[in-house]
NUKEBA-812738 format. One record per atom (N, C-alpha, C): residue number from 0; residue in three letters; atom name; x, y, z. Coordinates in steps of 0.1 Angstrom, whole numbers, plus 2048, in hexadecimal, padded with zeros to 3 digits. Atoms other than C-alpha are relative to their C-alpha. Last residue first. Layout:
(NUM; ALA; CA; (X; Y; Z))
...
This chain:
(209; PHE; N; (803; 800; 80D))
(209; PHE; CA; (15E; 111; 8E0))
(209; PHE; C; (7F0; 803; 800))
(208; ASP; N; (80C; 7F6; 800))
(208; ASP; CA; (16B; 117; 903))
(208; ASP; C; (7FD; 806; 7F2))
(207; ILE; N; (7FD; 7F2; 80A))
(207; ILE; CA; (188; 104; 900))
(207; ILE; C; (7F7; 807; 7FB))
(206; SER; N; (7F2; 7F8; 7F8))
(206; SER; CA; (185; 0EF; 922))
(206; SER; C; (804; 808; 7F5))
(205; ALA; N; (803; 7F7; 7F8))
(205; ALA; CA; (15F; 0E3; 917))
(205; ALA; C; (80F; 80A; 805))
(204; LEU; N; (808; 7F4; 807))
(204; LEU; CA; (16D; 0D2; 8FC))
(204; LEU; C; (7FC; 808; 804))
(203; LEU; N; (7F6; 7F8; 808))
(203; LEU; CA; (185; 0BE; 913))
(203; LEU; C; (7FA; 80B; 7F9))
(202; GLU; N; (7F7; 7F7; 7F9))
(202; GLU; CA; (16C; 0B8; 92C))
(202; GLU; C; (806; 806; 7F9))
(201; SER; N; (808; 7F5; 7F8))
(201; SER; CA; (150; 0AA; 918))
(201; SER; C; (80A; 80C; 806))
(200; PRO; N; (801; 7F2; 80A))
(200; PRO; CA; (16B; 096; 905))
(200; PRO; C; (7FA; 809; 804))
(199; LYS; N; (80F; 803; 807))
(199; LYS; CA; (16E; 085; 92C))
(199; LYS; C; (802; 808; 7F2))
(198; LYS; N; (80C; 7F8; 802))
(198; LYS; CA; (195; 089; 934))
(198; LYS; C; (7F2; 7F8; 7FA))
(197; ASP; N; (80C; 802; 7F8))
(197; ASP; CA; (1AC; 06F; 942))
(197; ASP; C; (7F5; 80A; 801))
(196; PHE; N; (7FE; 7F3; 7F7))
(196; PHE; CA; (1C9; 07F; 92C))
(196; PHE; C; (7F7; 7FF; 80C))
(195; ALA; N; (7F3; 7FC; 7FC))
(195; ALA; CA; (1CE; 05F; 91A))
(195; ALA; C; (802; 80A; 80B))
(194; LYS; N; (7FC; 80B; 7F6))
(194; LYS; CA; (1A9; 056; 91A))
(194; LYS; C; (80F; 801; 804))
(193; CYS; N; (804; 7FF; 7F6))
(193; CYS; CA; (1A4; 077; 906))
(193; CYS; C; (801; 7FA; 80E))
(192; ILE; N; (7F7; 7F4; 7FA))
(192; ILE; CA; (1BB; 074; 8F0))
(192; ILE; C; (7FC; 802; 80D))
(191; ALA; N; (7EF; 804; 800))
(191; ALA; CA; (1AE; 051; 8E3))
(191; ALA; C; (806; 80A; 80D))
(190; LEU; N; (7FE; 809; 7F3))
(190; LEU; CA; (18C; 05F; 8E6))
(190; LEU; C; (80A; 7FB; 805))
(189; MET; N; (804; 7FC; 7F2))
(189; MET; CA; (195; 077; 8D1))
(189; MET; C; (800; 7FB; 80B))
(188; SER; N; (7F5; 7F9; 7FD))
(188; SER; CA; (1A6; 062; 8B7))
(188; SER; C; (7FD; 809; 80F))
(187; GLU; N; (7F9; 80D; 7FB))
(187; GLU; CA; (188; 04C; 8B3))
(187; GLU; C; (80C; 806; 807))
(186; MET; N; (808; 804; 7F5))
(186; MET; CA; (171; 06A; 8AD))
(186; MET; C; (809; 7F6; 80A))
(185; SER; N; (80A; 80B; 803))
(185; SER; CA; (18D; 076; 893))
(185; SER; C; (7F8; 7FF; 80D))
(184; PRO; N; (7FD; 80E; 7FD))
(184; PRO; CA; (1A4; 091; 89F))
(184; PRO; C; (7F4; 7FC; 7FB))
(183; LEU; N; (808; 806; 7F2))
(183; LEU; CA; (19F; 0B3; 88F))
(183; LEU; C; (801; 7F3; 801))
(182; HIS; N; (80B; 80C; 800))
(182; HIS; CA; (1BC; 0BC; 877))
(182; HIS; C; (7F8; 7FE; 80A))
(181; ALA; N; (803; 805; 80F))
(181; ALA; CA; (1D3; 0D6; 871))
(181; ALA; C; (7F6; 7F9; 7FD))
(180; GLY; N; (80C; 7FD; 806))
(180; GLY; CA; (1D0; 0E5; 893))
(180; GLY; C; (7FC; 800; 7F2))
(179; ARG; N; (7FF; 7F7; 804))
(179; ARG; CA; (1F3; 0E2; 8A0))
(179; ARG; C; (7F5; 809; 7F7))
(178; GLU; N; (7FE; 7F6; 7F8))
(178; GLU; CA; (1EB; 0CB; 8B9))
(178; GLU; C; (803; 80D; 7F9))
(177; ILE; N; (80A; 800; 7F5))
(177; ILE; CA; (1D7; 0B4; 8A3))
(177; ILE; C; (803; 80E; 809))
(176; SER; N; (808; 7FB; 807))
(176; SER; CA; (1F4; 0B4; 889))
(176; SER; C; (7F3; 804; 808))
(175; SER; N; (7FC; 7EF; 801))
(175; SER; CA; (20C; 0AC; 8A3))
(175; SER; C; (7F9; 806; 7F9))
(174; ILE; N; (7FE; 7F9; 7F4))
(174; ILE; CA; (1F8; 08E; 8B0))
(174; ILE; C; (806; 810; 7FD))
(173; GLN; N; (80B; 801; 7FE))
(173; GLN; CA; (1F3; 07F; 88C))
(173; GLN; C; (7FF; 80C; 80E))
(172; SER; N; (803; 7FA; 80A))
(172; SER; CA; (217; 082; 885))
(172; SER; C; (7EF; 807; 801))
(171; VAL; N; (7FB; 7F1; 7FB))
(171; VAL; CA; (221; 073; 8A7))
(171; VAL; C; (7FC; 807; 7F3))
(170; SER; N; (7F5; 7FE; 807))
(170; SER; CA; (208; 055; 898))
(170; SER; C; (806; 80E; 807))
(169; LEU; N; (7FD; 7FC; 80B))
(169; LEU; CA; (1EF; 049; 8AF))
(169; LEU; C; (80A; 805; 7FB))
(168; ALA; N; (7FD; 808; 809))
(168; ALA; CA; (1EB; 02B; 8C7))
(168; ALA; C; (7FF; 80C; 7F0))
(167; THR; N; (80C; 7FF; 809))
(167; THR; CA; (1DF; 042; 8E2))
(167; THR; C; (7FE; 7F8; 7F4))
(166; PHE; N; (80A; 804; 7F8))
(166; PHE; CA; (1F9; 03D; 901))
(166; PHE; C; (7F0; 803; 7F3))
(165; SER; N; (7FF; 80E; 7FB))
(165; SER; CA; (215; 037; 8E7))
(165; SER; C; (7F4; 7FD; 80A))
(164; ALA; N; (7FF; 808; 80D))
(164; ALA; CA; (20E; 056; 8D0))
(164; ALA; C; (7FF; 7EF; 807))
(163; VAL; N; (80B; 7FF; 802))
(163; VAL; CA; (20A; 06C; 8F0))
(163; VAL; C; (7FC; 7F5; 7F6))
(162; ASP; N; (809; 807; 7F4))
(162; ASP; CA; (22A; 063; 8FB))
(162; ASP; C; (7F4; 7FF; 800))
(161; LYS; N; (7FE; 810; 801))
(161; LYS; CA; (23B; 063; 8D9))
(161; LYS; C; (7F8; 7FD; 80A))
(160; LEU; N; (80A; 806; 809))
(160; LEU; CA; (22F; 089; 8D9))
(160; LEU; C; (7FF; 7F3; 7FF))
(159; SER; N; (7FD; 7FE; 80B))
(159; SER; CA; (241; 08E; 8F9))
(159; SER; C; (7F3; 7FF; 7F8))
(158; TRP; N; (803; 809; 80B))
(158; TRP; CA; (22F; 092; 919))
(158; TRP; C; (80A; 804; 7F2))
(157; ASP; N; (7F3; 800; 805))
(157; ASP; CA; (23B; 0AA; 935))
(157; ASP; C; (7FD; 7F2; 7F9))
(156; ARG; N; (7FB; 80B; 7FB))
(156; ARG; CA; (216; 0A7; 945))
(156; ARG; C; (80F; 7F8; 7FC))
(155; GLU; N; (801; 801; 7F2))
(155; GLU; CA; (20F; 0CA; 941))
(155; GLU; C; (803; 7F2; 809))
(154; VAL; N; (7F2; 7FB; 7FB))
(154; VAL; CA; (21F; 0C7; 91E))
(154; VAL; C; (7FE; 802; 810))
(153; ARG; N; (7F2; 809; 804))
(153; ARG; CA; (206; 0AE; 912))
(153; ARG; C; (809; 808; 809))
(152; LEU; N; (7FE; 80F; 7F8))
(152; LEU; CA; (1E9; 0BE; 921))
(152; LEU; C; (80A; 7F9; 800))
(151; ILE; N; (800; 7FC; 7F2))
(151; ILE; CA; (1F1; 0E1; 913))
(151; ILE; C; (802; 7F4; 808))
(150; LYS; N; (7EF; 7FF; 7FE))
(150; LYS; CA; (1F7; 0CE; 8F0))
(150; LYS; C; (804; 806; 80E))
(149; ILE; N; (7F9; 810; 7FF))
(149; ILE; CA; (1D4; 0BE; 8F2))
(149; ILE; C; (80F; 807; 804))
(148; ARG; N; (805; 803; 7EE))
(148; ARG; CA; (1C5; 0E4; 8FC))
(148; ARG; C; (807; 7F1; 801))
(147; HIS; N; (7F7; 7F7; 7F7))
(147; HIS; CA; (1DA; 0F6; 8DC))
(147; HIS; C; (7FC; 7F9; 80F))
(146; GLY; N; (7F3; 802; 801))
(146; GLY; CA; (1CA; 0DA; 8C4))
(146; GLY; C; (806; 806; 80A))
(145; LEU; N; (802; 80C; 7FC))
(145; LEU; CA; (1A6; 0E0; 8D0))
(145; LEU; C; (811; 7FA; 800))
(144; ARG; N; (800; 802; 7EF))
(144; ARG; CA; (1AA; 103; 8CF))
(144; ARG; C; (803; 7F3; 803))
(143; GLU; N; (7F3; 7F7; 7F8))
(143; GLU; CA; (1BB; 103; 8AC))
(143; GLU; C; (7FE; 7FF; 80E))
(142; ARG; N; (7F5; 809; 7FF))
(142; ARG; CA; (19F; 0E9; 89C))
(142; ARG; C; (80E; 807; 808))
(141; LEU; N; (800; 80C; 7FA))
(141; LEU; CA; (185; 0F9; 8AB))
(141; LEU; C; (80A; 7F8; 7FD))
(140; ARG; N; (7FD; 7FB; 7F5))
(140; ARG; CA; (18F; 11A; 89D))
(140; ARG; C; (7FE; 7F5; 80A))
(139; ASP; N; (7F3; 7FC; 7FB))
(139; ASP; CA; (192; 10E; 87D))
(139; ASP; C; (802; 806; 80C))
(138; GLN; N; (7F7; 80B; 7FD))
(138; GLN; CA; (171; 0FC; 880))
(138; GLN; C; (80E; 803; 801))
(137; ALA; N; (804; 808; 7EF))
(137; ALA; CA; (160; 11B; 888))
(137; ALA; C; (808; 7F3; 802))
(136; THR; N; (80C; 805; 7FB))
(136; THR; CA; (16D; 12D; 86B))
(136; THR; C; (802; 7F8; 808))
(135; ARG; N; (7FE; 80E; 802))
(135; ARG; CA; (189; 148; 86C))
(135; ARG; C; (7F3; 7F6; 803))
(134; GLY; N; (801; 800; 80E))
(134; GLY; CA; (184; 16B; 865))
(134; GLY; C; (804; 7EE; 7FE))
(133; LEU; N; (809; 7FB; 808))
(133; LEU; CA; (18E; 176; 886))
(133; LEU; C; (801; 7F8; 7F2))
(132; GLY; N; (801; 80E; 808))
(132; GLY; CA; (1A5; 165; 89F))
(132; GLY; C; (7F8; 804; 7F7))
(131; TYR; N; (80C; 800; 801))
(131; TYR; CA; (1A4; 188; 8B4))
(131; TYR; C; (7FB; 7F0; 7FD))
(130; GLY; N; (800; 803; 7F2))
(130; GLY; CA; (1CA; 18E; 8B7))
(130; GLY; C; (7F3; 7F9; 804))
(129; GLU; N; (7F5; 80B; 7F9))
(129; GLU; CA; (1CF; 184; 890))
(129; GLU; C; (7FC; 800; 812))
(128; VAL; N; (803; 80F; 808))
(128; VAL; CA; (1B0; 196; 881))
(128; VAL; C; (806; 7F8; 809))
(127; ALA; N; (80C; 804; 7F7))
(127; ALA; CA; (1B5; 1B3; 89B))
(127; ALA; C; (7FC; 7F0; 7F7))
(126; ASN; N; (7FC; 804; 7F1))
(126; ASN; CA; (1D9; 1B4; 88D))
(126; ASN; C; (7F4; 7FC; 80A))
(125; ASN; N; (7FA; 80B; 802))
(125; ASN; CA; (1D0; 1B3; 868))
(125; ASN; C; (804; 7FE; 812))
(124; LEU; N; (80A; 80A; 804))
(124; LEU; CA; (1B7; 1CF; 86E))
(124; LEU; C; (805; 7F2; 803))
(123; THR; N; (80C; 800; 7F7))
(123; THR; CA; (1D0; 1E5; 87C))
(123; THR; C; (7F6; 7F4; 802))
(122; LEU; N; (7F7; 801; 7F5))
(122; LEU; CA; (1EA; 1DE; 863))
(122; LEU; C; (7FA; 7FD; 80E))
(121; ARG; N; (7FD; 80B; 804))
(121; ARG; CA; (1D5; 1E3; 847))
(121; ARG; C; (805; 7FA; 80C))
(120; LEU; N; (810; 803; 7FD))
(120; LEU; CA; (1C5; 205; 858))
(120; LEU; C; (805; 7EF; 7FB))
(119; GLN; N; (801; 7FC; 7EE))
(119; GLN; CA; (1EB; 212; 85A))
(119; GLN; C; (7F4; 7F5; 801))
(118; ALA; N; (7F6; 808; 7F8))
(118; ALA; CA; (1F7; 204; 837))
(118; ALA; C; (7F9; 7FE; 80E))
(117; LEU; N; (805; 80C; 805))
(117; LEU; CA; (1D6; 216; 826))
(117; LEU; C; (809; 7F4; 806))
(116; SER; N; (7FF; 804; 80C))
(116; SER; CA; (1E1; 236; 838))
(116; SER; C; (7FA; 7F2; 7FC))
(115; PHE; N; (7F8; 808; 7FD))
(115; PHE; CA; (1D0; 24A; 855))
(115; PHE; C; (803; 7F6; 7F0))
(114; PRO; N; (800; 80A; 80B))
(114; PRO; CA; (1BD; 269; 850))
(114; PRO; C; (80E; 7F7; 807))
(113; LYS; N; (801; 7FC; 80F))
(113; LYS; CA; (1B1; 265; 869))
(113; LYS; C; (80A; 80D; 7FF))
(112; ALA; N; (803; 7F0; 803))
(112; ALA; CA; (1BE; 25A; 888))
(112; ALA; C; (800; 800; 7F3))
(111; LEU; N; (7FC; 7FA; 80F))
(111; LEU; CA; (1BA; 235; 88F))
(111; LEU; C; (7FE; 80C; 800))
(110; TYR; N; (800; 7F2; 800))
(110; TYR; CA; (1BA; 224; 8B3))
(110; TYR; C; (806; 803; 7F2))
(109; ASP; N; (7F7; 7F4; 806))
(109; ASP; CA; (1BA; 202; 8BD))
(109; ASP; C; (7FB; 80C; 800))
(108; PHE; N; (7F1; 806; 805))
(108; PHE; CA; (1AB; 1E4; 8CE))
(108; PHE; C; (809; 807; 7FD))
(107; VAL; N; (7FF; 802; 812))
(107; VAL; CA; (195; 1F6; 8E7))
(107; VAL; C; (80C; 7F9; 7FA))
(106; LYS; N; (7FA; 80E; 802))
(106; LYS; CA; (197; 1E9; 90F))
(106; LYS; C; (7FC; 801; 7EB))
(105; MET; N; (80E; 807; 803))
(105; MET; CA; (182; 206; 91C))
(105; MET; C; (805; 7F4; 7F7))
(104; LYS; N; (807; 806; 7F4))
(104; LYS; CA; (1A4; 213; 92A))
(104; LYS; C; (7F5; 7F9; 800))
(103; PHE; N; (7F7; 80C; 803))
(103; PHE; CA; (1B1; 215; 901))
(103; PHE; C; (7FC; 7FA; 813))
(102; THR; N; (803; 80B; 805))
(102; THR; CA; (197; 22D; 901))
(102; THR; C; (805; 7F1; 800))
(101; ALA; N; (80E; 800; 7FA))
(101; ALA; CA; (19C; 249; 91D))
(101; ALA; C; (7FB; 7F1; 7F6))
(100; ARG; N; (802; 808; 7F5))
(100; ARG; CA; (1C1; 244; 912))
(100; ARG; C; (7F4; 7FD; 804))
(99; MET; N; (7FA; 80E; 802))
(99; MET; CA; (1BB; 24B; 8F0))
(99; MET; C; (803; 7F8; 80E))
(98; ASP; N; (808; 808; 808))
(98; ASP; CA; (1A7; 269; 8F5))
(98; ASP; C; (805; 7ED; 801))
(97; GLU; N; (80C; 803; 7F6))
(97; GLU; CA; (1BF; 278; 90F))
(97; GLU; C; (7F5; 7F8; 7FA))
(96; MET; N; (7FC; 807; 7F8))
(96; MET; CA; (1DB; 276; 8F5))
(96; MET; C; (7F5; 7F9; 80B))
(95; SER; N; (7F8; 7F9; 7F4))
(95; SER; CA; (1C7; 286; 8DC))
(95; SER; C; (806; 7F3; 809))
(94; PRO; N; (7FA; 804; 7F7))
(94; PRO; CA; (1B9; 27F; 8B8))
(94; PRO; C; (807; 805; 80C))
(93; TYR; N; (7FA; 7F5; 7F9))
(93; TYR; CA; (1A1; 295; 8A4))
(93; TYR; C; (808; 7F7; 80E))
(92; GLY; N; (7F8; 7F6; 807))
(92; GLY; CA; (198; 281; 885))
(92; GLY; C; (808; 80B; 80B))
(91; THR; N; (805; 7F3; 7FE))
(91; THR; CA; (18C; 262; 897))
(91; THR; C; (80B; 80A; 7FC))
(90; VAL; N; (7FB; 7F7; 80B))
(90; VAL; CA; (18D; 23D; 894))
(90; VAL; C; (7FB; 811; 801))
(89; ILE; N; (801; 7F2; 7FB))
(89; ILE; CA; (18A; 226; 8B4))
(89; ILE; C; (805; 805; 7F0))
(88; ILE; N; (7F5; 7F4; 806))
(88; ILE; CA; (18E; 202; 8A9))
(88; ILE; C; (7FD; 80D; 7FF))
(87; VAL; N; (804; 7F6; 802))
(87; VAL; CA; (175; 1E8; 8BF))
(87; VAL; C; (810; 808; 7FB))
(86; CYS; N; (7F4; 7F6; 802))
(86; CYS; CA; (17A; 1C5; 8C2))
(86; CYS; C; (7FB; 80C; 7FC))
(85; LEU; N; (801; 7FA; 80D))
(85; LEU; CA; (15B; 1BA; 8D6))
(85; LEU; C; (80E; 806; 7F8))
(84; GLY; N; (7F3; 809; 80A))
(84; GLY; CA; (165; 1A8; 8F6))
(84; GLY; C; (801; 803; 7F2))
(83; PRO; N; (7F1; 801; 7FA))
(83; PRO; CA; (148; 1B2; 907))
(83; PRO; C; (808; 7F9; 7FB))
(82; TRP; N; (7FD; 80C; 806))
(82; TRP; CA; (125; 1B8; 8F1))
(82; TRP; C; (815; 801; 805))
(81; ARG; N; (809; 806; 808))
(81; ARG; CA; (10D; 1CE; 900))
(81; ARG; C; (808; 7F0; 7FC))
(80; ALA; N; (808; 805; 7F6))
(80; ALA; CA; (120; 1E0; 91D))
(80; ALA; C; (7FA; 7F4; 7F7))
(79; PHE; N; (7FA; 808; 7F7))
(79; PHE; CA; (13D; 1E3; 902))
(79; PHE; C; (7F9; 7F9; 80B))
(78; LEU; N; (7FA; 80B; 807))
(78; LEU; CA; (12A; 1F0; 8E7))
(78; LEU; C; (804; 7F6; 80A))
(77; GLN; N; (80E; 80A; 805))
(77; GLN; CA; (115; 208; 8FD))
(77; GLN; C; (806; 7F3; 7FA))
(76; GLU; N; (805; 806; 7F2))
(76; GLU; CA; (137; 216; 90C))
(76; GLU; C; (7F3; 7F5; 800))
(75; LEU; N; (7F4; 80E; 7F9))
(75; LEU; CA; (146; 219; 8EB))
(75; LEU; C; (7FC; 7F9; 80C))
(74; VAL; N; (800; 80D; 80A))
(74; VAL; CA; (128; 22C; 8DF))
(74; VAL; C; (808; 7F7; 805))
(73; LYS; N; (80F; 7FF; 801))
(73; LYS; CA; (129; 247; 8FA))
(73; LYS; C; (7FD; 7F2; 7FC))
(72; ASP; N; (7FE; 807; 7F0))
(72; ASP; CA; (14E; 24A; 8F8))
(72; ASP; C; (7F5; 7F7; 803))
(71; GLY; N; (7FB; 80E; 801))
(71; GLY; CA; (145; 253; 8D2))
(71; GLY; C; (802; 7FA; 80D))
(70; ARG; N; (7F3; 7FF; 7F5))
(70; ARG; CA; (12E; 26C; 8DF))
(70; ARG; C; (805; 7F3; 7FC))
(69; PHE; N; (7FD; 80F; 7FC))
(69; PHE; CA; (112; 270; 8C0))
(69; PHE; C; (80F; 804; 807))
(68; GLU; N; (80A; 801; 7F5))
(68; GLU; CA; (105; 297; 8B9))
(68; GLU; C; (802; 7F0; 807))
(67; GLY; N; (809; 7F3; 7FF))
(67; GLY; CA; (126; 29E; 8A4))
(67; GLY; C; (7F7; 7FB; 80A))
(66; MET; N; (807; 803; 80C))
(66; MET; CA; (137; 27A; 89B))
(66; MET; C; (7F5; 80B; 804))
(65; ASN; N; (804; 7F2; 802))
(65; ASN; CA; (158; 27E; 8AB))
(65; ASN; C; (7F4; 800; 7F7))
(64; MET; N; (800; 7FA; 7F3))
(64; MET; CA; (164; 25D; 8BA))
(64; MET; C; (7F8; 80D; 7FD))
(63; ASP; N; (7FA; 7F1; 803))
(63; ASP; CA; (15E; 248; 898))
(63; ASP; C; (7FF; 806; 810))
(62; LEU; N; (808; 7F5; 7F9))
(62; LEU; CA; (15B; 223; 8A0))
(62; LEU; C; (805; 80D; 7FD))
(61; MET; N; (7F8; 7F0; 803))
(61; MET; CA; (169; 20A; 88E))
(61; MET; C; (7F9; 80A; 801))
(60; VAL; N; (808; 7F2; 803))
(60; VAL; CA; (157; 1E8; 897))
(60; VAL; C; (80B; 80D; 7FE))
(59; ILE; N; (7FA; 7F3; 7FE))
(59; ILE; CA; (168; 1C7; 88F))
(59; ILE; C; (7F4; 80A; 801))
(58; ASP; N; (7F3; 807; 7FA))
(58; ASP; CA; (15A; 1A1; 891))
(58; ASP; C; (807; 80E; 805))
(57; PRO; N; (7F2; 7FF; 80D))
(57; PRO; CA; (139; 1AE; 889))
(57; PRO; C; (80C; 7FB; 808))
(56; LEU; N; (7F5; 7FB; 7F8))
(56; LEU; CA; (11A; 1A2; 89F))
(56; LEU; C; (80D; 800; 7F7))
(55; ARG; N; (7F3; 804; 807))
(55; ARG; CA; (0FB; 19A; 889))
(55; ARG; C; (80B; 808; 806))
(54; GLN; N; (802; 80C; 809))
(54; GLN; CA; (0D8; 19F; 896))
(54; GLN; C; (80C; 7FA; 7FA))
(53; GLU; N; (80C; 80A; 7FA))
(53; GLU; CA; (0E0; 1B3; 8B6))
(53; GLU; C; (7FC; 7F4; 7F4))
(52; ASN; N; (7F7; 809; 7F5))
(52; ASN; CA; (100; 1C5; 8A6))
(52; ASN; C; (7F5; 7F5; 807))
(51; HIS; N; (7F9; 80B; 80B))
(51; HIS; CA; (0E9; 1D1; 888))
(51; HIS; C; (804; 7F7; 807))
(50; LEU; N; (80C; 80C; 808))
(50; LEU; CA; (0D0; 1DF; 8A1))
(50; LEU; C; (805; 7F8; 7F9))
(49; PHE; N; (808; 808; 7F2))
(49; PHE; CA; (0EE; 1F1; 8B9))
(49; PHE; C; (7F4; 7F5; 7F6))
(48; LEU; N; (7F4; 80B; 7FE))
(48; LEU; CA; (0FE; 1FC; 894))
(48; LEU; C; (7FD; 7F7; 80B))
(47; ASP; N; (7FE; 80E; 80D))
(47; ASP; CA; (0E0; 20D; 888))
(47; ASP; C; (807; 7F7; 803))
(46; ASP; N; (80C; 809; 800))
(46; ASP; CA; (0D9; 21D; 8AC))
(46; ASP; C; (800; 7F4; 7F3))
(45; PRO; N; (7FE; 809; 7F7))
(45; PRO; CA; (0FC; 22C; 8AA))
(45; PRO; C; (7F5; 7F5; 801))
(44; HIS; N; (804; 7FF; 7F1))
(44; HIS; CA; (0F3; 23F; 88B))
(44; HIS; C; (801; 7F4; 808))
(43; SER; N; (7FE; 7F1; 7FD))
(43; SER; CA; (10A; 245; 86A))
(43; SER; C; (7F8; 802; 80E))
(42; PHE; N; (80C; 7F9; 7F9))
(42; PHE; CA; (10E; 220; 862))
(42; PHE; C; (802; 80D; 804))
(41; THR; N; (7F9; 7F0; 7FB))
(41; THR; CA; (125; 20A; 84C))
(41; THR; C; (7F4; 808; 806))
(40; PHE; N; (80E; 7FA; 801))
(40; PHE; CA; (122; 1E3; 846))
(40; PHE; C; (802; 80E; 807))
(39; VAL; N; (7FE; 7F4; 7FC))
(39; VAL; CA; (143; 1D1; 839))
(39; VAL; C; (7F0; 808; 804))
(38; ARG; N; (80E; 7FD; 801))
(38; ARG; CA; (149; 1AF; 832))
(38; ARG; C; (800; 80B; 806))
(37; TYR; N; (809; 7F6; 7F7))
(37; TYR; CA; (16E; 1AC; 82F))
(37; TYR; C; (7F5; 800; 7F9))
(36; GLY; N; (7FE; 807; 7F3))
(36; GLY; CA; (188; 192; 81D))
(36; GLY; C; (7F6; 807; 80C))
(35; GLY; N; (808; 80E; 800))
(35; GLY; CA; (18F; 1A5; 801))
(35; GLY; C; (802; 7FD; 80D))
(34; GLU; N; (7F9; 80C; 7F8))
(34; GLU; CA; (1A8; 1C4; 802))
(34; GLU; C; (7FC; 7F1; 7FF))
(33; ALA; N; (7F6; 804; 806))
(33; ALA; CA; (195; 1D9; 7E4))
(33; ALA; C; (808; 7F5; 80A))
(32; ILE; N; (803; 808; 80D))
(32; ILE; CA; (176; 1D5; 7F4))
(32; ILE; C; (80C; 7FC; 7F9))
(31; LEU; N; (804; 80D; 7F9))
(31; LEU; CA; (187; 1E1; 818))
(31; LEU; C; (7FD; 7F7; 7F1))
(30; VAL; N; (7F5; 803; 7FD))
(30; VAL; CA; (193; 201; 805))
(30; VAL; C; (7FE; 7F2; 806))
(29; ASP; N; (7F6; 802; 80A))
(29; ASP; CA; (172; 208; 7F5))
(29; ASP; C; (80D; 7FA; 800))
(28; GLU; N; (808; 80B; 809))
(28; GLU; CA; (15C; 204; 812))
(28; GLU; C; (80A; 7FE; 7F4))
(27; ILE; N; (7FD; 80E; 7F9))
(27; ILE; CA; (175; 218; 828))
(27; ILE; C; (7FC; 7F4; 7FB))
(26; TYR; N; (7F7; 804; 800))
(26; TYR; CA; (172; 233; 811))
(26; TYR; C; (804; 7F1; 805))
(25; SER; N; (7FD; 805; 80C))
(25; SER; CA; (14E; 235; 80D))
(25; SER; C; (812; 7FA; 7FE))
(24; ARG; N; (808; 810; 801))
(24; ARG; CA; (14A; 235; 834))
(24; ARG; C; (801; 7FA; 7F0))
(23; PHE; N; (7F7; 807; 7F8))
(23; PHE; CA; (167; 255; 836))
(23; PHE; C; (7F6; 7F0; 7FC))
(22; ASP; N; (7F2; 805; 80B))
(22; ASP; CA; (150; 264; 819))
(22; ASP; C; (80A; 7F4; 807))
(21; ALA; N; (804; 80A; 809))
(21; ALA; CA; (12F; 25F; 82D))
(21; ALA; C; (80E; 7FE; 7F6))
(20; ASP; N; (7FB; 7F9; 80E))
(20; ASP; CA; (140; 270; 84A))
(20; ASP; C; (7FC; 7F5; 7F6))
(19; ASP; N; (809; 7F7; 805))
(19; ASP; CA; (128; 266; 86C))
(19; ASP; C; (803; 806; 7F1))
(18; ASP; N; (7FD; 7F0; 806))
(18; ASP; CA; (13A; 249; 86F))
(18; ASP; C; (7F7; 809; 7FC))
(17; LEU; N; (808; 7F5; 7FF))
(17; LEU; CA; (133; 227; 87E))
(17; LEU; C; (807; 80C; 801))
(16; VAL; N; (7FA; 7F2; 802))
(16; VAL; CA; (145; 20A; 86C))
(16; VAL; C; (7F3; 80C; 800))
(15; ALA; N; (80B; 7F5; 800))
(15; ALA; CA; (13C; 1E7; 874))
(15; ALA; C; (808; 80D; 800))
(14; ILE; N; (800; 7F3; 7FA))
(14; ILE; CA; (152; 1CD; 865))
(14; ILE; C; (7F6; 809; 802))
(13; GLU; N; (80B; 7F8; 7FD))
(13; GLU; CA; (151; 1A8; 861))
(13; GLU; C; (802; 810; 804))
(12; VAL; N; (7FF; 7F8; 7F5))
(12; VAL; CA; (16F; 192; 856))
(12; VAL; C; (7F4; 80A; 801))
(11; ILE; N; (802; 7F2; 7FF))
(11; ILE; CA; (167; 179; 83F))
(11; ILE; C; (801; 807; 80A))
(10; GLY; N; (7F3; 7FC; 7FA))
(10; GLY; CA; (172; 154; 844))
(10; GLY; C; (803; 80F; 801))
(9; THR; N; (7FB; 806; 7F2))
(9; THR; CA; (158; 14A; 82D))
(9; THR; C; (80D; 805; 807))
(8; SER; N; (7F5; 800; 7F8))
(8; SER; CA; (143; 15D; 814))
(8; SER; C; (803; 7F8; 808))
(7; THR; N; (7F8; 80A; 7FF))
(7; THR; CA; (124; 156; 805))
(7; THR; C; (80E; 7FC; 806))
(6; GLU; N; (808; 805; 7F6))
(6; GLU; CA; (10F; 175; 80D))
(6; GLU; C; (808; 7F1; 803))
(5; PRO; N; (80B; 80B; 803))
(5; PRO; CA; (128; 186; 7F9))
(5; PRO; C; (7FA; 7FA; 80A))
(4; ALA; N; (7FB; 80F; 806))
(4; ALA; CA; (13A; 1A3; 803))
(4; ALA; C; (7F6; 7F6; 800))
(3; ILE; N; (7F7; 7FC; 80C))
(3; ILE; CA; (130; 1CC; 804))
(3; ILE; C; (806; 7F0; 7FD))
(2; ASP; N; (7FB; 80B; 801))
(2; ASP; CA; (110; 1CE; 818))
(2; ASP; C; (80B; 801; 7F3))
(1; LYS; N; (7FE; 807; 80A))
(1; LYS; CA; (107; 1F5; 81D))
(1; LYS; C; (809; 7F2; 801))
(0; MET; N; (7F9; 80D; 7FA))
(0; MET; CA; (0F4; 203; 839))
(0; MET; C; (805; 7FB; 7F0))
């Protein structure tokens, strides 16, 4: 296993790569080092990947489907059984439509056929990062989810930003900033917003699944 990103990085996307091809593992390491923003762990045996996931669950798993004695579909089943919702990208040198249909039924995120270009890899990883909201800090995610929930409450009541401003004594720009996820509300602002929507703070926070 190789750890190729600094421990102190923040907002880093962690990727675990399971592949029996040492050259491919080295290639992925080199490419993602050059790209930046990734922390990469590579494995040649499924048991090592499972042990790592139990201790530190990665954001993305890149899984080779053809690993000699290890069947990729069985590894995939175990991954989803133990960590539902994990972002898995299938990698294989022997793609087929039948394999693709089977893996997509298991809710993998995407499928890369070897050899793939750097542009294809970059696009797939960028899509995964965007689709799963990866690489953002906990505070980033809290701002975005809370702001989105407040906006939904406002729209459900057919209120404008000015309406919320009048109910909370906050400015329109403050409310807009909160809804866009640019800023977290202060304690006083949070209480005022909850009162306007007749919600307890605990109810509002529980509704964003954070």
